[in-house]
C-alpha positions as CSV (number, residue, x, y, z in Angstrom):
1,M,-179.6,-9.2,31.2
2,A,-180.8,-6.5,28.8
3,L,-180.1,-8.7,25.8
4,V,-181.9,-11.7,27.4
5,D,-184.9,-9.4,28.4
6,N,-185.1,-8.3,24.8
7,Q,-185.0,-11.8,23.4
8,A,-181.6,-11.0,21.7
9,A,-179.6,-13.6,23.6
10,L,-179.9,-16.7,25.7
11,L,-178.7,-17.1,29.2
12,I,-176.9,-20.0,30.6
13,K,-175.9,-19.5,34.2
14,D,-172.2,-20.1,35.1
15,A,-173.2,-22.9,37.4
16,D,-175.1,-24.7,34.6
17,S,-172.6,-24.0,31.8
18,K,-170.6,-27.2,32.2
19,E,-173.7,-29.3,31.6
20,Q,-175.7,-27.1,29.3
21,L,-173.4,-25.0,27.1
22,W,-172.6,-27.4,24.3
23,S,-176.1,-28.9,24.1
24,E,-177.8,-25.5,24.1
25,T,-175.3,-24.3,21.5
26,F,-176.0,-27.1,19.1
27,K,-179.7,-26.9,19.7
28,L,-179.6,-23.2,18.8
29,L,-177.5,-23.8,15.7
30,A,-180.1,-26.3,14.5
31,D,-183.0,-23.9,15.1
32,K,-182.8,-21.4,12.2
33,Q,-186.0,-19.7,13.3
34,Q,-184.7,-18.9,16.7
35,L,-181.3,-17.9,15.3
36,N,-183.1,-15.4,12.9
37,S,-185.2,-14.1,15.8
38,L,-182.2,-13.5,18.0
39,S,-180.4,-11.8,15.1
40,E,-183.3,-9.5,14.3
41,N,-183.7,-8.6,18.0
42,I,-180.1,-7.8,18.5
43,R,-180.1,-5.7,15.4
44,T,-182.8,-3.5,16.9
45,L,-180.6,-2.9,19.9
46,A,-177.5,-2.0,17.9
47,K,-175.8,1.4,18.4
48,P,-173.6,1.8,15.3
49,N,-172.2,5.2,16.4
50,A,-171.6,4.2,20.0
51,A,-167.9,4.8,20.0
52,K,-168.3,8.3,18.6
53,E,-171.1,9.1,21.1
54,I,-168.9,7.9,24.0
55,V,-166.0,10.0,22.8
56,D,-168.2,13.1,22.4
57,V,-169.5,12.7,26.0
58,I,-166.0,12.3,27.3
59,L,-164.8,15.4,25.5
60,E,-167.8,17.3,26.7
61,V,-167.2,16.3,30.3
62,A,-163.5,17.2,29.9
63,G,-164.4,20.6,28.5
64,R,-163.0,20.0,25.0
65,S,-164.9,20.4,21.8
66,E,-162.5,18.7,19.4
67,R,-160.9,15.4,19.2
68,C,-157.1,15.0,19.4
69,F,-156.9,11.6,17.7
70,P,-158.3,10.1,14.5
71,V,-161.9,8.9,14.6
72,R,-163.4,6.8,11.8
73,L,-166.8,8.1,10.6
74,N,-168.6,6.6,7.7
75,D,-165.4,4.8,6.4
76,E,-163.6,8.2,6.2
77,M,-161.0,9.4,8.6
78,E,-161.6,12.6,10.5
79,T,-159.0,14.1,12.8
80,G,-159.1,16.9,15.3
81,G,-155.3,17.2,15.0
82,F,-152.6,15.9,17.3
83,F,-153.4,17.0,20.9
84,G,-155.9,19.4,19.5
85,I,-153.4,21.2,17.3
86,K,-154.5,21.3,13.7
């Protein structure tokens, strides 16, 4: 619901999907202004480093300070070594 609340997505309830999904999809595809608005709004909610942030929290909770598997950062590969061994 956060995406809908932030005007970054449209909601079609499951119960209504059979009747509304195709018509709403084609209506949206024809409305470039609404498509652009949804795109801009979703972009403001993006978390480009979400995977890294999640891994960092998991490692912090697990009591580890280094990764034991490759992580892609800024199109370069960083590694903490295999099982923490460098």
